[in-house]
ROVOBA-867868 format. One record per residue (C-alpha): x, y, z; residue in one letter; residue number from 1. Coordinates in steps of 0.2 Angstrom, whole numbers. Each point is the difference from the previous one (the first is absolute). Layout:
<pts>
+-------+-------+-------+-----+-----+
!    xx !    yy !    zz ! res !   n !
+-------+-------+-------+-----+-----+
!     X !     Y !     Z !   A ! NUM !
...
+-------+-------+-------+-----+-----+
</pts>
This chain:
<pts>
+-------+-------+-------+-----+-----+
!    xx !    yy !    zz ! res !   n !
+-------+-------+-------+-----+-----+
!   133 !  -242 !    21 !   X !   1 !
!    -9 !    17 !    -3 !   X !   2 !
!     5 !    17 !     4 !   X !   3 !
!   -17 !     4 !     8 !   X !   4 !
!     4 !   -12 !    14 !   X !   5 !
!    13 !    12 !     7 !   X !   6 !
!   -11 !    15 !    -1 !   X !   7 !
!    -8 !     9 !    15 !   X !   8 !
!    -8 !    17 !     5 !   X !   9 !
!    11 !    11 !    11 !   X !  10 !
!    -8 !    16 !     7 !   X !  11 !
!    12 !    14 !    -5 !   X !  12 !
!     2 !     6 !    18 !   X !  13 !
!     9 !   -16 !     5 !   X !  14 !
!    14 !     4 !   -12 !   X !  15 !
!    14 !     6 !    12 !   X !  16 !
!     6 !    17 !    -6 !   X !  17 !
!    13 !     2 !    14 !   X !  18 !
!     9 !   -13 !    12 !   X !  19 !
!    -5 !    -3 !    18 !   X !  20 !
!     6 !    12 !    13 !   X !  21 !
!    15 !   -11 !     4 !   X !  22 !
!     6 !   -16 !   -10 !   X !  23 !
!    -7 !   -12 !    13 !   X !  24 !
!   -17 !     8 !     2 !   X !  25 !
!    -8 !    -9 !   -14 !   X !  26 !
!   -13 !   -14 !     2 !   X !  27 !
!     4 !   -18 !    -3 !   X !  28 !
!   -13 !   -13 !    -6 !   X !  29 !
!     6 !   -17 !     4 !   X !  30 !
!    -6 !   -16 !   -10 !   X !  31 !
!     4 !   -17 !     5 !   X !  32 !
!     2 !   -15 !   -11 !   X !  33 !
!   -18 !    -4 !     1 !   X !  34 !
!    -6 !    17 !    -5 !   X !  35 !
!    -4 !     6 !    17 !   X !  36 !
!     2 !    19 !     3 !   X !  37 !
!     4 !    11 !    15 !   X !  38 !
!     3 !    19 !     1 !   X !  39 !
!    16 !     7 !     8 !   X !  40 !
!    12 !    15 !     0 !   X !  41 !
!    17 !    -2 !    -8 !   X !  42 !
!     9 !     1 !    16 !   X !  43 !
!    -7 !   -17 !     4 !   X !  44 !
!     9 !    -8 !   -14 !   X !  45 !
!    13 !    -8 !    11 !   X !  46 !
!   -13 !   -11 !     9 !   X !  47 !
!    -3 !    -9 !   -17 !   X !  48 !
!    19 !    -4 !    -3 !   X !  49 !
!    10 !   -14 !     9 !   X !  50 !
!    18 !    -1 !     4 !   X !  51 !
!     9 !    -9 !   -14 !   X !  52 !
!   -11 !     7 !   -14 !   X !  53 !
!     8 !     9 !   -14 !   X !  54 !
!    -6 !    17 !    -5 !   X !  55 !
!     6 !     6 !   -18 !   X !  56 !
!    -1 !    18 !    -4 !   X !  57 !
!     3 !     9 !   -17 !   X !  58 !
!    14 !    13 !     2 !   X !  59 !
!    -3 !     9 !   -16 !   X !  60 !
!     0 !    19 !     1 !   X !  61 !
!   -12 !    11 !   -10 !   X !  62 !
!     8 !    12 !   -12 !   X !  63 !
!    -6 !    17 !    -5 !   X !  64 !
!    -6 !    -7 !   -16 !   X !  65 !
!   -12 !    14 !    -6 !   X !  66 !
!     8 !    14 !   -10 !   X !  67 !
!    -8 !    15 !    -8 !   X !  68 !
!     7 !     9 !   -15 !   X !  69 !
!    -1 !     5 !   -18 !   X !  70 !
!     4 !    -6 !   -17 !   X !  71 !
!    12 !     9 !   -11 !   X !  72 !
!   -16 !     6 !   -10 !   X !  73 !
!    -6 !     8 !    16 !   X !  74 !
!   -14 !   -12 !     4 !   X !  75 !
!    -2 !    -6 !    19 !   X !  76 !
!     4 !   -17 !     5 !   X !  77 !
!    -2 !   -12 !    15 !   X !  78 !
!    13 !   -14 !     1 !   X !  79 !
!    -3 !   -15 !    12 !   X !  80 !
!    16 !   -10 !     1 !   X !  81 !
!    -4 !   -18 !     0 !   X !  82 !
!    18 !    -7 !     3 !   X !  83 !
!    18 !     7 !     0 !   X !  84 !
!     9 !   -11 !   -13 !   X !  85 !
!    18 !     6 !     3 !   X !  86 !
!     9 !    16 !     5 !   X !  87 !
!    -8 !    11 !   -14 !   X !  88 !
!   -15 !   -10 !    -7 !   X !  89 !
!   -17 !    -2 !     7 !   X !  90 !
!   -16 !    -9 !    -6 !   X !  91 !
!   -14 !    13 !     2 !   X !  92 !
!   -18 !     4 !    -5 !   X !  93 !
!    -2 !    17 !    -8 !   X !  94 !
!   -16 !    10 !     1 !   X !  95 !
!    -1 !    13 !   -13 !   X !  96 !
!   -12 !     7 !   -13 !   X !  97 !
!    10 !    -9 !   -13 !   X !  98 !
!    11 !   -15 !     3 !   X !  99 !
!    19 !     6 !    -1 !   X ! 100 !
!    10 !    -8 !   -14 !   X ! 101 !
!    17 !    -8 !     1 !   X ! 102 !
!    13 !    14 !     0 !   X ! 103 !
!   -11 !    13 !     8 !   X ! 104 !
!     6 !     9 !    16 !   X ! 105 !
!    -9 !     2 !    16 !   X ! 106 !
!     4 !    14 !    12 !   X ! 107 !
!    -1 !     0 !    19 !   X ! 108 !
!     7 !    17 !     5 !   X ! 109 !
!    19 !    -2 !    -1 !   X ! 110 !
!    -1 !   -19 !    -4 !   X ! 111 !
!    -4 !    -8 !   -17 !   X ! 112 !
!    -4 !   -17 !    -7 !   X ! 113 !
!     0 !    -7 !   -17 !   X ! 114 !
!   -14 !   -12 !    -6 !   X ! 115 !
!    10 !   -15 !    -7 !   X ! 116 !
!   -14 !   -12 !    -5 !   X ! 117 !
!   -18 !    -5 !     3 !   X ! 118 !
!    -2 !   -17 !    10 !   X ! 119 !
!   -19 !    -1 !     1 !   X ! 120 !
!    -8 !     6 !    11 !   X ! 121 !
!    16 !     9 !     6 !   X ! 122 !
!    14 !    11 !    -7 !   X ! 123 !
!    19 !    -2 !     3 !   X ! 124 !
!     7 !    17 !     5 !   X ! 125 !
!    19 !     4 !     2 !   X ! 126 !
!     4 !    14 !    13 !   X ! 127 !
!    15 !    11 !    -4 !   X ! 128 !
!     5 !    -2 !    18 !   X ! 129 !
!    -2 !   -15 !    12 !   X ! 130 !
!   -18 !    -6 !    -1 !   X ! 131 !
!    -1 !    -3 !    19 !   X ! 132 !
!     7 !    17 !     4 !   X ! 133 !
!   -12 !     9 !   -12 !   X ! 134 !
!   -15 !   -10 !     7 !   X ! 135 !
!     4 !     4 !    18 !   X ! 136 !
!     3 !    19 !    -4 !   X ! 137 !
!   -15 !     3 !   -12 !   X ! 138 !
!   -12 !   -14 !     4 !   X ! 139 !
!   -16 !    -1 !    11 !   X ! 140 !
!    -5 !   -14 !    11 !   X ! 141 !
!   -12 !   -11 !   -11 !   X ! 142 !
!   -16 !    -2 !    11 !   X ! 143 !
!   -13 !   -12 !    -6 !   X ! 144 !
!   -13 !     6 !   -13 !   X ! 145 !
!   -14 !    -2 !    13 !   X ! 146 !
!     8 !    13 !    12 !   X ! 147 !
!    -7 !    17 !    -4 !   X ! 148 !
!    14 !    11 !     7 !   X ! 149 !
!    17 !     4 !    -7 !   X ! 150 !
!    14 !    -7 !    10 !   X ! 151 !
!     6 !    10 !    15 !   X ! 152 !
!    15 !    -1 !    11 !   X ! 153 !
!   -11 !   -10 !    12 !   X ! 154 !
!    -3 !   -13 !   -14 !   X ! 155 !
!    19 !     0 !    -3 !   X ! 156 !
!     2 !    -8 !    17 !   X ! 157 !
!   -16 !   -10 !     2 !   X ! 158 !
!     0 !    -8 !   -18 !   X ! 159 !
!    16 !    -9 !     4 !   X ! 160 !
!     4 !   -14 !    12 !   X ! 161 !
!    11 !     3 !    14 !   X ! 162 !
!    12 !   -14 !    -6 !   X ! 163 !
!     0 !     6 !   -19 !   X ! 164 !
!    18 !    -3 !    -6 !   X ! 165 !
!     1 !    -3 !   -19 !   X ! 166 !
!    -7 !    14 !   -12 !   X ! 167 !
!   -10 !    -6 !   -15 !   X ! 168 !
!   -19 !    -1 !     4 !   X ! 169 !
!   -13 !    12 !    -7 !   X ! 170 !
!   -13 !    -6 !    13 !   X ! 171 !
!     3 !    -5 !    18 !   X ! 172 !
!    -2 !   -17 !     7 !   X ! 173 !
!   -14 !     6 !    11 !   X ! 174 !
!    -2 !   -14 !    12 !   X ! 175 !
!    17 !     5 !     7 !   X ! 176 !
!    -6 !    18 !     3 !   X ! 177 !
!    -8 !    -5 !    16 !   X ! 178 !
!    16 !    -5 !     9 !   X ! 179 !
!    10 !    13 !    10 !   X ! 180 !
!    17 !    -4 !     8 !   X ! 181 !
!    -8 !    -5 !    17 !   X ! 182 !
!   -11 !   -13 !    -8 !   X ! 183 !
!    15 !    -7 !    -9 !   X ! 184 !
!    10 !    -1 !    16 !   X ! 185 !
!   -14 !    -8 !     9 !   X ! 186 !
!    -3 !   -14 !   -13 !   X ! 187 !
!    19 !    -3 !     0 !   X ! 188 !
!     1 !     0 !    19 !   X ! 189 !
!   -13 !   -14 !     0 !   X ! 190 !
!    11 !   -12 !   -10 !   X ! 191 !
!    -8 !     3 !   -17 !   X ! 192 !
!    12 !    -2 !   -14 !   X ! 193 !
!     1 !    15 !   -12 !   X ! 194 !
!     6 !     0 !   -18 !   X ! 195 !
!     0 !    12 !   -14 !   X ! 196 !
!    -3 !    -2 !   -19 !   X ! 197 !
!    -1 !    13 !   -14 !   X ! 198 !
!   -14 !     2 !   -13 !   X ! 199 !
!    -1 !    17 !    -9 !   X ! 200 !
!   -18 !     3 !    -1 !   X ! 201 !
!    -6 !     6 !   -17 !   X ! 202 !
!   -14 !    12 !    -5 !   X ! 203 !
!    -9 !   -15 !    -7 !   X ! 204 !
!    -5 !    -5 !    18 !   X ! 205 !
!   -14 !    13 !    -2 !   X ! 206 !
!    -6 !    -6 !   -17 !   X ! 207 !
!   -17 !    -9 !     0 !   X ! 208 !
!    -2 !   -16 !   -10 !   X ! 209 !
!   -10 !     5 !   -16 !   X ! 210 !
!    -3 !   -17 !    -8 !   X ! 211 !
!   -16 !   -10 !     6 !   X ! 212 !
!    10 !   -17 !     0 !   X ! 213 !
!    13 !     4 !    13 !   X ! 214 !
!    12 !   -13 !    -7 !   X ! 215 !
!     2 !    11 !   -16 !   X ! 216 !
!     8 !    14 !    11 !   X ! 217 !
!    18 !     5 !    -4 !   X ! 218 !
!     9 !     3 !    17 !   X ! 219 !
!    12 !    14 !     2 !   X ! 220 !
!    18 !    -4 !     4 !   X ! 221 !
!    10 !     5 !    15 !   X ! 222 !
!    18 !    -2 !     6 !   X ! 223 !
!     3 !   -11 !    15 !   X ! 224 !
!    14 !    -6 !    11 !   X ! 225 !
!    -1 !   -14 !    13 !   X ! 226 !
!    16 !    -3 !     9 !   X ! 227 !
!     4 !   -19 !     1 !   X ! 228 !
!     2 !     1 !    19 !   X ! 229 !
!   -18 !     6 !     1 !   X ! 230 !
!    -5 !   -16 !   -10 !   X ! 231 !
!    11 !   -10 !    12 !   X ! 232 !
!    -9 !     8 !    15 !   X ! 233 !
!   -17 !    -4 !    -8 !   X ! 234 !
!     5 !   -19 !    -1 !   X ! 235 !
!     6 !     1 !    18 !   X ! 236 !
!   -16 !     8 !     6 !   X ! 237 !
!   -11 !   -13 !    -8 !   X ! 238 !
!    11 !   -14 !     6 !   X ! 239 !
!    -4 !     6 !    18 !   X ! 240 !
!   -18 !     0 !    -4 !   X ! 241 !
!    -1 !    19 !     1 !   X ! 242 !
!    -8 !    12 !   -12 !   X ! 243 !
!     6 !    11 !   -14 !   X ! 244 !
!    -9 !    17 !     1 !   X ! 245 !
!     1 !    12 !   -15 !   X ! 246 !
!    -2 !    18 !     4 !   X ! 247 !
!    -9 !     5 !   -16 !   X ! 248 !
!    -5 !    -7 !   -16 !   X ! 249 !
!    17 !     6 !    -8 !   X ! 250 !
!    10 !   -10 !    13 !   X ! 251 !
!   -11 !   -15 !    -4 !   X ! 252 !
!     3 !     3 !   -19 !   X ! 253 !
!    19 !     0 !     2 !   X ! 254 !
!     0 !   -15 !    11 !   X ! 255 !
!   -12 !   -10 !   -11 !   X ! 256 !
!    10 !     5 !   -15 !   X ! 257 !
!    16 !    -6 !     7 !   X ! 258 !
!    -7 !   -17 !     4 !   X ! 259 !
!   -10 !    -1 !   -17 !   X ! 260 !
!    14 !     6 !   -11 !   X ! 261 !
!    14 !    -8 !    10 !   X ! 262 !
!    11 !    16 !     0 !   X ! 263 !
!     3 !    14 !    12 !   X ! 264 !
!     0 !    15 !   -11 !   X ! 265 !
!    -7 !     7 !   -16 !   X ! 266 !
!   -17 !     5 !    -7 !   X ! 267 !
!   -17 !    -8 !     5 !   X ! 268 !
!   -17 !     1 !    -8 !   X ! 269 !
!    -7 !   -13 !    12 !   X ! 270 !
!   -19 !     0 !    -1 !   X ! 271 !
!    -8 !    -8 !    15 !   X ! 272 !
!   -19 !    -4 !    -2 !   X ! 273 !
!   -11 !   -13 !     8 !   X ! 274 !
!     7 !   -17 !    -2 !   X ! 275 !
!    18 !     5 !     3 !   X ! 276 !
!    10 !   -11 !    11 !   X ! 277 !
!    10 !    10 !    12 !   X ! 278 !
!    18 !    -6 !     3 !   X ! 279 !
!     6 !    11 !    14 !   X ! 280 !
!   -12 !    12 !     9 !   X ! 281 !
!   -11 !    -6 !    14 !   X ! 282 !
!    -8 !    16 !     6 !   X ! 283 !
!    -2 !    17 !    -9 !   X ! 284 !
!    -1 !    17 !     8 !   X ! 285 !
!    -8 !    12 !   -13 !   X ! 286 !
!   -11 !    15 !    -3 !   X ! 287 !
!   -16 !     0 !    -9 !   X ! 288 !
!     1 !     0 !   -19 !   X ! 289 !
!    -9 !     8 !   -15 !   X ! 290 !
!   -15 !    -9 !    -8 !   X ! 291 !
!     5 !   -10 !   -16 !   X ! 292 !
!    18 !     1 !     5 !   X ! 293 !
!    13 !   -14 !    -1 !   X ! 294 !
!     4 !     3 !    18 !   X ! 295 !
!   -18 !    -4 !     5 !   X ! 296 !
!     2 !   -16 !   -11 !   X ! 297 !
!    16 !    -4 !    10 !   X ! 298 !
!    -8 !     1 !    17 !   X ! 299 !
!   -15 !   -10 !    -6 !   X ! 300 !
!    12 !   -13 !    -6 !   X ! 301 !
!     8 !     0 !    17 !   X ! 302 !
!   -15 !    -1 !    12 !   X ! 303 !
!   -14 !    -5 !   -12 !   X ! 304 !
!   -12 !    10 !   -10 !   X ! 305 !
!   -15 !    -1 !    11 !   X ! 306 !
!    10 !     3 !    16 !   X ! 307 !
!     8 !    16 !    -8 !   X ! 308 !
!   -17 !     5 !    -6 !   X ! 309 !
!    -7 !    -1 !    17 !   X ! 310 !
!    15 !     9 !     8 !   X ! 311 !
!    -2 !    15 !   -12 !   X ! 312 !
!   -19 !     1 !     3 !   X ! 313 !
!     4 !     0 !    19 !   X ! 314 !
!    13 !    13 !    -2 !   X ! 315 !
!   -12 !    11 !   -10 !   X ! 316 !
!   -14 !    -2 !    13 !   X ! 317 !
!    12 !     4 !    14 !   X ! 318 !
!     8 !    15 !    -9 !   X ! 319 !
!    17 !    -6 !    -2 !   X ! 320 !
!    11 !    12 !   -10 !   X ! 321 !
!     6 !    -7 !   -17 !   X ! 322 !
!    15 !     0 !   -12 !   X ! 323 !
!    18 !     7 !     3 !   X ! 324 !
!    -3 !    11 !    15 !   X ! 325 !
!   -14 !   -11 !     7 !   X ! 326 !
!    -1 !   -14 !    13 !   X ! 327 !
!     8 !   -17 !     0 !   X ! 328 !
!    -6 !   -18 !     0 !   X ! 329 !
!     9 !   -16 !     6 !   X ! 330 !
!    -4 !   -15 !   -11 !   X ! 331 !
!     3 !   -18 !     3 !   X ! 332 !
!     3 !   -11 !   -16 !   X ! 333 !
!   -16 !   -10 !    -2 !   X ! 334 !
!     0 !   -18 !     7 !   X ! 335 !
+-------+-------+-------+-----+-----+
</pts>
C-alpha cells in the first residue's frame, strides 16, 4: 500500500487556528456504515447514541512540555518533552545549533537539567529537581506545529479536555475537546455508559509518514492503561448488542492495544492500516487528520479508504475546520 493513497490537498485556510467559540459549537459530520454522509452541529451528537452504548474517553492530561533555555556554552535551546520517565528523568527532543553531548548542562532559569544519553531521536535529561514540577513551572503548552500562534492562557484551558486527569501527554486527545460538562451530563442521563482509559499522546502523532511503502513505517511508542473493569464493560456492552464508541483515535488505540496484546498497561506502538481487524471499537468520534499521517490510515482502516476519501472531499467542499481545533466526525465501522 502506497503513501500517496493517503494524500489530499487541504486549503490552508481550513486549518483551524483557534477553537470554536464554545466547546460544543463545532460542526459534526456523520458517516453511516455504508458511507452515507450528513452534516450536523456537535450539539446533536446525543441523537446518534443509544442508551446502553459504551462511550470511552482518554483522560490523559497535556503537560507543559515545551521548554526554552540555554546550554552551558550559552547557545539557545528548545526542549520538547516526549515522556516523563520517572521523578527526575525525561525523554525529550532538543533543538539547538549543535546537539548537546552527554554530561552537558541545560539551563532553564533557576532550573537545570543534565544530558544523560542520546536515544535516537531523543535525549534523556535528568532534572536537578522533580521533572514534573520543573515542567509545570517553566514549560509552555505544546500546541501542534500547524498552529501559528504561541500558546496563550486561553489555549491553556481549551487545549485540554474537561475530564483530563492523568498528566503525561504532549498533545491533546482532540476529539474530547468538543465535550463540556453539560454534554457529558446529558449523555450519562440518557443511560449511556461512560468509561475512561489513558493513553499519553506523544509528539509522534504529528509526524507524517515518509516511506512510500507504508508498511515500512516505524510507529512511535506511547504509554497506555486500560482498567480491567473497562474491558469487562466492553464485553457486557457487546453481549447486550450495544456499541462501543471510542472518543478519539487515542482511546481507540488504547482499547485495541489491550485486546491485541492481552494486557491492560504498558507501551503500545500499534499501527493500524487498512486490513486491520478491529476487536473492540464499533464507532469512532474523531477530528480530521493530516495528509499522509498514521491517523488518516487508521480512520481509513475503520471506515474504508474510499468512504474516508469521499468524506474528506465533502468536508473540504463544505468548509469544515481541520485538525486539533477543528470540527468532528462520527464514523461507523465499515460493514
